[in-house]
N, C-alpha and C positions, 0 to 999 in steps of 0.2 A: 543472581541466579544461584539456586541451591539444588543440589543433586543428592539423592539418597539411593544407593544401589539396592536392588532386591533380586530375589531368585525367580521372579516371574519371567515369562518369555517376552512380554511386551512392556514398553515404557508408557508411563502416564505423564502428561504435561498439564500444568495449571498455570494460569496467568493471573497475576495480581497487579492491576493497573490502578494507581492512586487517583483520587478525585482531583488532585492538584494538576494532573495531566490535561484535563479539559472536561468537556461535556460528555454525557453518556455516548453520544454518537462518535465523538473523537476517540474515546477509550475503546469502544467496540471496533472501530476502524484499525486501531493499533493492534488489538488482539488478532484480527483477521490477517493483517500483514505479517505478524510474527508467526502465526500458525502456517501461513503459506510458505514462508521461508523454511520453517522446520520440515514441512512436507517435501520441499525441493531437496533439502539436504538428506532426507531419508531416502528419497528415490535415487540420489547419487551415491548413497552410502558413504557420505563424507563427514568426518569429524563427529559423528554421533556417539555419545557415551554408551556404555553397556546398559542393558535393561535396568530400569529403575524409575523413581519418581523425580520429576524435574519441575521446579517452581521458577518461573520467569517473573521477576518483579520489576515494574516500570514505575519510577517515581518522578520523572521529568518528561516534558513534552517531546514527542518524536515526530510531529507533523512535518517539520522541515527536512527530515532525513530522507535521502534517496533509498531506493531498494538496495543498491550496492552497499551503501553505508550500513544499513541495517543487517544485511547478510554478512558482511565481514565482521561486524561487531558480534553477531550471534556465533559465528565460527570461532572467533577468539575466546568468547565466554565458554563455549562448549569444550574447547581444548583445555582451558583452565580447569573446568569442572571434572573432566575425565582423567586428570592426572592423579 
């Protein structure tokens, strides 16, 4: 995960999911799951970094991960990035 702060009032998020992760269907499913988690965190105003550009890079399969595992990992990564 990479974060670049900026002066805009809104954040932008991009997902880079490697082909090693799986088929296009699997990669799109991962993007949707991660996007939903970030939307949840945004609604809860929890651990989101200040406005800026955020790149979420996935290089390994996440199909077996539960929602809770993905969410806690995203929170941990966001806390690291916002320091």
